[in-house]
RODO-2510 file (C-alpha; in nm, 4 decimals, decimal comma):
residues 411
     n   res          X          Y          Z
     1     m    -3,3127     0,4006    -1,1202
     2     s    -3,6596     0,3683    -0,9709
     3     d    -3,8015     0,6491    -0,7646
     4     t    -3,8802     0,4367    -0,4612
     5     q    -3,8530     0,7153    -0,2020
     6     t    -4,1553     0,9107    -0,0810
     7     l    -4,1483     1,2656     0,0475
     8     e    -3,8568     1,2845     0,2923
     9     p    -3,6983     0,9463     0,3564
    10     t    -3,5571     0,9034     0,7045
    11     v    -3,3648     0,6508     0,9080
    12     t    -3,4000     0,6083     1,2851
    13     i    -3,2171     0,4089     1,5492
    14     d    -3,5132     0,1680     1,5507
    15     d    -3,4526     0,1081     1,1781
    16     v    -3,0887     0,0342     1,2558
    17     r    -3,1774    -0,2001     1,5414
    18     a    -3,4174    -0,3862     1,3125
    19     a    -3,1415    -0,4096     1,0508
    20     a    -2,9033    -0,5497     1,3127
    21     q    -3,1508    -0,8286     1,3902
    22     r    -3,1916    -0,9093     1,0192
    23     v    -2,8218    -0,9321     0,9388
    24     s    -2,7187    -1,1006     1,2648
    25     g    -2,5126    -1,4117     1,2035
    26     a    -2,4509    -1,3366     0,8355
    27     l    -2,1743    -1,0796     0,8901
    28     v    -1,8486    -1,0707     1,0813
    29     r    -1,8928    -0,9123     1,4265
    30     t    -1,5781    -0,7026     1,3839
    31     p    -1,3822    -0,5875     1,6910
    32     t    -1,3494    -0,2341     1,8244
    33     m    -1,0064    -0,1952     1,9809
    34     h    -0,8171     0,0795     2,1599
    35     s    -0,4825     0,1799     2,0075
    36     r    -0,2359     0,2938     2,2718
    37     t     0,0308     0,3943     2,0182
    38     l    -0,2018     0,5908     1,7896
    39     s    -0,3439     0,7611     2,0980
    40     e     0,0065     0,8748     2,1963
    41     i     0,0738     1,0016     1,8435
    42     t    -0,2515     1,1955     1,8030
    43     g    -0,3203     1,3291     2,1519
    44     a    -0,6648     1,1663     2,1521
    45     q    -0,7822     0,8253     2,2735
    46     i    -0,8238     0,6263     1,9531
    47     w    -1,0721     0,3403     1,9116
    48     l    -1,0629     0,1485     1,5830
    49     k    -1,3528    -0,0462     1,4315
    50     f    -1,2015    -0,3118     1,2034
    51     e    -1,4574    -0,3316     0,9225
    52     n    -1,1750    -0,4326     0,6886
    53     l    -1,2161    -0,7784     0,8454
    54     q    -1,5529    -0,8405     0,6788
    55     f    -1,5519    -1,1243     0,4223
    56     t    -1,5355    -0,8778     0,1315
    57     a    -1,3148    -0,6454     0,3414
    58     s    -1,5708    -0,3661     0,3645
    59     y    -1,8640    -0,2418     0,5742
    60     k    -2,0666    -0,2212     0,2499
    61     e    -2,1904    -0,5740     0,3124
    62     r    -2,4098    -0,4451     0,5946
    63     g    -2,6221    -0,2085     0,3876
    64     a    -2,6378    -0,4408     0,0875
    65     l    -2,7582    -0,7345     0,2983
    66     n    -3,0178    -0,5275     0,4828
    67     k    -3,1531    -0,3942     0,1529
    68     l    -3,1843    -0,7475     0,0109
    69     l    -3,3638    -0,8692     0,3221
    70     v    -3,6284    -0,5921     0,3206
    71     m    -3,7234    -0,6636    -0,0420
    72     d    -4,0274    -0,8780    -0,1147
    73     k    -3,9878    -1,2230    -0,2678
    74     t    -4,0912    -1,1068    -0,6154
    75     q    -3,8171    -0,8456    -0,6231
    76     r    -3,5572    -1,0921    -0,5012
    77     d    -3,6617    -1,3555    -0,7538
    78     r    -3,6300    -1,1096    -1,0431
    79     g    -3,2914    -0,9912    -0,9244
    80     v    -3,1110    -0,6699    -0,8438
    81     i    -2,8779    -0,4388    -1,0318
    82     a    -2,6218    -0,1791    -0,9266
    83     a    -2,3594     0,0449    -1,0794
    84     s    -2,0350     0,0090    -0,8900
    85     a    -1,6678    -0,0629    -0,9439
    86     g    -1,5857    -0,1098    -0,5786
    87     n    -1,6933    -0,2466    -0,2432
    88     h    -2,0686    -0,2105    -0,3017
    89     a    -2,0408    -0,4427    -0,6018
    90     q    -1,8694    -0,7142    -0,3991
    91     g    -2,0924    -0,6854    -0,0935
    92     l    -2,4136    -0,6988    -0,2981
    93     s    -2,2853    -0,9824    -0,5170
    94     y    -2,1692    -1,1921    -0,2226
    95     h    -2,4884    -1,1686    -0,0187
    96     g    -2,7178    -1,1787    -0,3224
    97     t    -2,5575    -1,5037    -0,4346
    98     r    -2,5732    -1,6425    -0,0814
    99     l    -2,9477    -1,5676    -0,0697
   100     g    -3,0164    -1,6915    -0,4221
   101     v    -3,0806    -1,3427    -0,5628
   102     p    -2,9446    -1,2804    -0,9148
   103     v    -2,7089    -0,9811    -0,9054
   104     t    -2,6014    -0,7733    -1,2053
   105     i    -2,3264    -0,5150    -1,1639
   106     v    -2,2610    -0,2560    -1,4342
   107     m    -1,9044    -0,1253    -1,4430
   108     p    -1,7236     0,1130    -1,6799
   109     r    -1,5062    -0,0576    -1,9403
   110     t    -1,2091     0,1179    -1,7793
   111     t    -1,2537    -0,0737    -1,4520
   112     p    -0,9350    -0,2624    -1,3538
   113     m    -0,9755    -0,6294    -1,4345
   114     v    -0,8936    -0,7291    -1,0756
   115     k    -1,2164    -0,5579    -0,9585
   116     v    -1,4174    -0,7318    -1,2277
   117     m    -1,2724    -1,0684    -1,1252
   118     q    -1,3297    -1,0067    -0,7530
   119     t    -1,6974    -0,9271    -0,8165
   120     e    -1,7458    -1,2321    -1,0388
   121     q    -1,5717    -1,4557    -0,7849
   122     v    -1,8395    -1,3768    -0,5240
   123     g    -2,1215    -1,4445    -0,7694
   124     g    -2,2020    -1,1169    -0,9452
   125     k    -2,2715    -1,0947    -1,3188
   126     v    -2,0622    -0,8064    -1,4496
   127     v    -2,1678    -0,5952    -1,7465
   128     l    -1,9048    -0,3569    -1,8815
   129     e    -2,0521    -0,0433    -2,0369
   130     g    -1,9283     0,3098    -2,1028
   131     e    -1,6064     0,4910    -2,0323
   132     t    -1,7099     0,6585    -1,7057
   133     f    -1,9080     0,5701    -1,3955
   134     d    -2,1907     0,7974    -1,5127
   135     d    -2,2118     0,5955    -1,8348
   136     a    -2,2295     0,2741    -1,6338
   137     a    -2,4969     0,4142    -1,4019
   138     a    -2,7097     0,5266    -1,6978
   139     h    -2,6860     0,1789    -1,8505
   140     a    -2,7814     0,0215    -1,5174
   141     c    -3,0957     0,2376    -1,5081
   142     k    -3,1766     0,1257    -1,8631
   143     l    -3,1362    -0,2431    -1,7743
   144     e    -3,3399    -0,1938    -1,4573
   145     k    -3,6418    -0,0920    -1,6636
   146     e    -3,5869    -0,3392    -1,9477
   147     l    -3,5363    -0,6436    -1,7254
   148     g    -3,7612    -0,5525    -1,4322
   149     l    -3,4748    -0,5540    -1,1846
   150     t    -3,4507    -0,3611    -0,8570
   151     f    -3,1799    -0,0955    -0,8465
   152     v    -2,9741    -0,1029    -0,5261
   153     h    -2,8160     0,2367    -0,4701
   154     p    -2,4760     0,2298    -0,2983
   155     f    -2,5694     0,4980    -0,0432
   156     d    -2,8781     0,7133    -0,1089
   157     d    -3,1311     0,4738     0,0425
   158     p    -3,2594     0,4536     0,4019
   159     a    -3,2340     0,0717     0,4043
   160     i    -2,8688     0,0953     0,3007
   161     a    -2,7966     0,3609     0,5647
   162     a    -2,9758     0,1561     0,8319
   163     g    -2,7568    -0,1419     0,7504
   164     q    -2,4422     0,0684     0,7695
   165     g    -2,5570     0,2083     1,1026
   166     t    -2,5174    -0,1334     1,2644
   167     v    -2,1465    -0,0471     1,2768
   168     a    -2,2239     0,2121     1,5447
   169     l    -2,4371    -0,0224     1,7575
   170     e    -2,1387    -0,2551     1,7849
   171     m    -1,8889     0,0263     1,8461
   172     f    -2,0797     0,1758     2,1388
   173     e    -2,1468    -0,1686     2,2847
   174     d    -1,7735    -0,2473     2,2794
   175     a    -1,6436     0,1010     2,3684
   176     p    -1,9155     0,3056     2,5455
   177     e    -1,6572     0,5706     2,6352
   178     i    -1,6422     0,6923     2,2729
   179     d    -1,7557     1,0561     2,2686
   180     m    -1,6517     1,1590     1,9175
   181     l    -1,6499     0,9963     1,5751
   182     a    -1,4436     1,0734     1,2645
   183     l    -1,6648     0,9514     0,9804
   184     p    -1,5441     0,9087     0,6204
   185     i    -1,7943     1,0517     0,3723
   186     g    -1,8336     0,9682     0,0067
   187     g    -2,2017     0,9352    -0,0760
   188     g    -2,2832     0,9530     0,2942
   189     g    -2,4524     0,6190     0,3693
   190     l    -2,2104     0,5121     0,6429
   191     a    -2,1977     0,8546     0,8074
   192     t    -2,5783     0,8852     0,8002
   193     g    -2,6393     0,5458     0,9599
   194     v    -2,3606     0,5735     1,2163
   195     g    -2,4421     0,9375     1,2921
   196     t    -2,8093     0,8543     1,3507
   197     v    -2,7206     0,5878     1,6067
   198     a    -2,4585     0,8053     1,7756
   199     r    -2,6980     1,0987     1,8192
   200     a    -2,9689     0,8706     1,9585
   201     l    -2,7384     0,7014     2,2106
   202     k    -2,5286     1,0076     2,2982
   203     p    -2,6948     1,3348     2,1932
   204     d    -2,3825     1,5383     2,2752
   205     v    -2,1426     1,3125     2,0822
   206     g    -1,9034     1,4939     1,8490
   207     l    -1,9563     1,4037     1,4832
   208     i    -1,6887     1,5104     1,2363
   209     g    -1,7313     1,4160     0,8716
   210     v    -1,4159     1,3506     0,6677
   211     e    -1,3731     1,3997     0,2935
   212     a    -1,0731     1,3761     0,0647
   213     k    -0,9508     1,7264    -0,0198
   214     l    -0,9809     1,6433    -0,3902
   215     y    -1,3518     1,5580    -0,3467
   216     p    -1,5041     1,8154    -0,1077
   217     s    -1,8594     1,7626    -0,2349
   218     l    -2,0487     1,7699     0,0963
   219     y    -1,8030     2,0264     0,2352
   220     n    -1,9010     2,2603    -0,0486
   221     r    -2,2694     2,2039     0,0148
   222     l    -2,2536     2,2589     0,3904
   223     k    -1,9958     2,5388     0,3929
   224     g    -2,1244     2,7247     0,0862
   225     t    -1,7851     2,6985    -0,0846
   226     d    -1,6996     2,6153    -0,4449
   227     l    -1,3791     2,4143    -0,4123
   228     p    -1,2844     2,2075    -0,7181
   229     c    -1,3955     1,8453    -0,7079
   230     g    -1,1989     1,5818    -0,8984
   231     g    -0,8628     1,4152    -0,9467
   232     d    -0,6788     1,0961    -0,8589
   233     t    -0,7136     1,0295    -0,4876
   234     l    -0,5901     0,7377    -0,2812
   235     a    -0,9356     0,7390    -0,1191
   236     e    -1,1287     0,6377    -0,4306
   237     g    -1,3943     0,4788    -0,2094
   238     i    -1,5084     0,8275    -0,0999
   239     a    -1,4330     1,0059    -0,4284
   240     v    -1,7904     1,1180    -0,4925
   241     k    -1,8735     1,4387    -0,6793
   242     e    -2,2284     1,4596    -0,5429
   243     p    -2,3447     1,3255    -0,2051
   244     g    -2,6873     1,1658    -0,1932
   245     v    -3,0071     1,3703    -0,1709
   246     f    -3,1310     1,1756     0,1309
   247     t    -2,7885     1,1352     0,2947
   248     g    -2,6843     1,4942     0,2251
   249     g    -2,9952     1,6272     0,3970
   250     a    -2,9509     1,3945     0,6937
   251     l    -2,5832     1,4827     0,7405
   252     a    -2,6564     1,8555     0,7321
   253     k    -2,8497     1,7984     1,0559
   254     l    -2,6216     1,5377     1,2127
   255     l    -2,2668     1,6663     1,1677
   256     d    -2,0882     1,9163     1,3917
   257     d    -1,8234     1,9876     1,1303
   258     i    -1,6518     1,8443     0,8266
   259     a    -1,2762     1,8134     0,7724
   260     l    -1,0739     1,7706     0,4542
   261     v    -0,7639     1,5520     0,4305
   262     d    -0,4963     1,5772     0,1620
   263     e    -0,3170     1,2952    -0,0157
   264     p     0,0005     1,2914     0,1993
   265     a    -0,2188     1,2602     0,5113
   266     l    -0,4101     0,9679     0,3604
   267     e    -0,0869     0,7942     0,2592
   268     s     0,0616     0,8465     0,6046
   269     a    -0,2502     0,7072     0,7736
   270     v    -0,2481     0,3927     0,5571
   271     a     0,1192     0,3412     0,6452
   272     l     0,0620     0,4042     1,0180
   273     l    -0,2174     0,1487     1,0373
   274     l    -0,0038    -0,1144     0,8695
   275     q     0,3067    -0,0396     1,0732
   276     i     0,1386     0,0056     1,4120
   277     e    -0,1820    -0,1974     1,3985
   278     k    -0,0570    -0,4528     1,1419
   279     t    -0,3785    -0,4051     0,9445
   280     v    -0,4282    -0,3247     0,5758
   281     v    -0,6751    -0,0497     0,4854
   282     e    -0,7594     0,1294     0,1640
   283     g    -0,7385     0,5072     0,1367
   284     a    -1,1011     0,5641     0,2363
   285     g    -1,0543     0,3321     0,5328
   286     a    -0,7699     0,5491     0,6603
   287     a    -0,9558     0,8798     0,6179
   288     g    -1,0718     0,9002     0,9799
   289     l    -0,7214     0,8566     1,1173
   290     a    -0,5869     1,1003     0,8578
   291     a    -0,8321     1,3612     0,9869
   292     v    -0,7318     1,3083     1,3505
   293     c    -0,3635     1,3404     1,2585
   294     s    -0,4203     1,6473     1,0368
   295     h    -0,6675     1,8336     1,2616
   296     k    -0,5461     1,7456     1,6097
   297     e    -0,7139     2,0513     1,7610
   298     l    -1,0589     1,9103     1,6758
   299     f    -0,9988     1,5799     1,8530
   300     a    -0,7515     1,6561     2,1338
   301     g    -0,8368     1,4792     2,4589
   302     r    -1,1470     1,3079     2,3186
   303     n    -1,2329     0,9368     2,2936
   304     v    -1,2452     0,9101     1,9163
   305     g    -1,4054     0,6246     1,7253
   306     i    -1,2674     0,5567     1,3762
   307     v    -1,4217     0,3132     1,1294
   308     l    -1,1617     0,1331     0,9188
   309     c    -1,4280     0,0988     0,6546
   310     g    -1,2418    -0,1031     0,3925
   311     g    -0,9256    -0,2953     0,3175
   312     n    -0,9397    -0,3387    -0,0604
   313     i    -0,6231    -0,1747    -0,1860
   314     d    -0,4130    -0,2845    -0,4810
   315     t    -0,0920    -0,4454    -0,3555
   316     r     0,1298    -0,2463    -0,5928
   317     l    -0,0365     0,0765    -0,4807
   318     l     0,0119    -0,0240    -0,1169
   319     a     0,3818    -0,0857    -0,1832
   320     n     0,4126     0,2608    -0,3377
   321     v     0,2384     0,4206    -0,0396
   322     l     0,4730     0,2497     0,2065
   323     l     0,7860     0,3450     0,0130
   324     r     0,6694     0,7058    -0,0202
   325     d     0,6039     0,7176     0,3536
   326     l     0,9584     0,5951     0,4194
   327     a     1,0864     0,8707     0,1917
   328     r     0,8867     1,1385     0,3730
   329     s     1,0166     1,0189     0,7087
   330     g     1,3785     1,0344     0,5901
   331     r     1,4316     0,6591     0,5893
   332     l     1,4546     0,6440     0,2085
   333     a     1,5974     0,9130    -0,0171
   334     r     1,7213     0,9778    -0,3666
   335     l     2,0213     1,2094    -0,3557
   336     r     2,1342     1,3891    -0,6706
   337     i     2,5107     1,4448    -0,6631
   338     t     2,7155     1,6336    -0,9235
   339     l     3,0563     1,4765    -0,9924
   340     q     3,3519     1,5288    -1,2200
   341     d     3,3875     1,2515    -1,4765
   342     r     3,7244     1,1118    -1,3692
   343     p     3,8514     0,7803    -1,2279
   344     g     3,7704     0,7252    -0,8610
   345     a     3,5069     1,0027    -0,8405
   346     l     3,2200     0,7683    -0,7597
   347     f     3,4394     0,5568    -0,5289
   348     k     3,5134     0,8604    -0,3111
   349     v     3,1402     0,9261    -0,2741
   350     m     3,0754     0,5619    -0,1862
   351     r     3,3290     0,5877     0,0971
   352     e     3,1179     0,8583     0,2606
   353     f     2,8086     0,6369     0,2410
   354     d     3,0081     0,3565     0,4009
   355     r     3,1456     0,5830     0,6723
   356     h     2,7937     0,6961     0,7690
   357     q     2,6467     0,3437     0,7396
   358     v     2,3865     0,4541     0,4851
   359     n     2,2772     0,1662     0,2616
   360     i     2,2823     0,2179    -0,1169
   361     i     1,9846     0,0665    -0,3015
   362     e     2,0251     0,1931    -0,6604
   363     i     2,2700     0,4143    -0,8533
   364     y     2,1721     0,6051    -1,1693
   365     h     2,4626     0,7515    -1,3683
   366     q     2,3761     1,0263    -1,6183
   367     r     2,6325     1,1547    -1,8678
   368     i     2,4326     1,2349    -2,1818
   369     f     2,0990     1,3943    -2,0879
   370     t     2,2328     1,6716    -1,8681
   371     t     2,3017     2,0434    -1,8929
   372     l     2,6424     1,9986    -1,7281
   373     p     2,9650     2,0350    -1,9269
   374     a     3,0846     1,7268    -2,1162
   375     k     3,3241     1,6350    -1,8338
   376     g     3,0535     1,6544    -1,5697
   377     l     2,7970     1,3972    -1,4700
   378     v     2,4964     1,3636    -1,2432
   379     t     2,4545     1,0615    -1,0177
   380     d     2,1239     0,9816    -0,8490
   381     i     2,1681     0,7474    -0,5527
   382     e     1,8694     0,5844    -0,3851
   383     c     1,9616     0,5010    -0,0300
   384     e     1,8232     0,3827     0,3026
   385     a     1,9095     0,5367     0,6393
   386     r     1,8173     0,4646     0,9990
   387     d     1,6423     0,8003     1,0279
   388     r     1,6510     1,1570     0,8943
   389     f     1,9363     1,2553     1,1282
   390     q     2,1660     0,9886     0,9861
   391     l     2,0790     1,0984     0,6327
   392     d     2,1362     1,4668     0,7110
   393     a     2,4779     1,3844     0,8584
   394     l     2,5779     1,2138     0,5313
   395     i     2,4598     1,5083     0,3232
   396     d     2,6500     1,7548     0,5419
   397     a     2,9682     1,5460     0,5085
   398     l     2,9369     1,5303     0,1283
   399     r     2,8811     1,9046     0,1012
   400     a     3,1787     1,9672     0,3319
   401     k     3,3923     1,7846     0,0764
   402     g     3,2717     2,0138    -0,2001
   403     y     2,9972     1,8029    -0,3572
   404     s     2,6710     1,9565    -0,4790
   405     v     2,3975     1,7424    -0,3186
   406     g     2,0227     1,7788    -0,3570
   407     h     1,7098     1,5768    -0,2764
   408     v     1,4910     1,4441    -0,5540
   409     e     1,1649     1,5356    -0,3825
   410     l     0,8311     1,3544    -0,3858
   411     n     0,5363     1,5414    -0,5289
***
């Protein structure tokens, strides 16, 4: 990619205000709303910024559009290029096409086809290259030079960060009482832009960065730790192994602290937002709420602003998250019961389920692949209860009748 930065790039609140004027009318002015129920759950006053309501369901449109609008006509006429398999690709493609700017997006060949199709549907030209994101990024740099295109970085660019910072201008206009922000961090563009505005408007505001526990890249840099970085996270939108040079330096000065959230916390936050706020967010979009729920001591009693930064989550994955959350709460369970292989054995167990009004969803009978004697069998029963107490009462009743009952636990 081109080395377009000089010395130490910076972004100021004036840059963000100028970006807000440029992008005005071309983006959704998303609401900032107080959540009474989430406030009761967390012990903090929770304010949600619904960036998942943008046309491409992500705040990334803001930075992409601002970057396109600060380019000169020659650059726009030649076109832009980016390496992305996510929200940056869609935001840049949508606004580039709207402005008549040719957009090329390089993605790894392993990118799910749904993401390729979504990017093409909003006008981007997709080039599939390499097996990893690094391969795709290297090819994008090659095409940039060969074709004379302008590389648009997803986060490590002051114009991108200034665009993302417009989120904060709207938040503080709608909810001036906000005195703390929980900011998801991947590459750091959103946190840099929002943090810059927050510090300028409220110098004593609390700024807590949030990273997925599997990708503690900025945490390692700021805390001097060497935690492993990698793995399959629900928050793939912030799964970045190296924060930006510009954004990393800015966040070192802006943030008060940085918190890590594990996968169960991310899953729970996605489920809470759907169940309570009736809104769909991706893992990265739920990271702020996950941090408030996991680190209540950091946020207790504060007016906390949370950016729901994206809503692009695969529907099958969302279904899995919701079912796993039901299992963790005791509403769904798979019970493993050891029986004797004789007539009426399963019927007697079913009577206990009926007596406790626990609904049976699936039954798995296992006679062959088991270490039990030939006359024994294992039955796994997936069931649905009103709550954990109802389920525990059933288990106690089964054990009182001599059955061996265990939970098949989630990882």
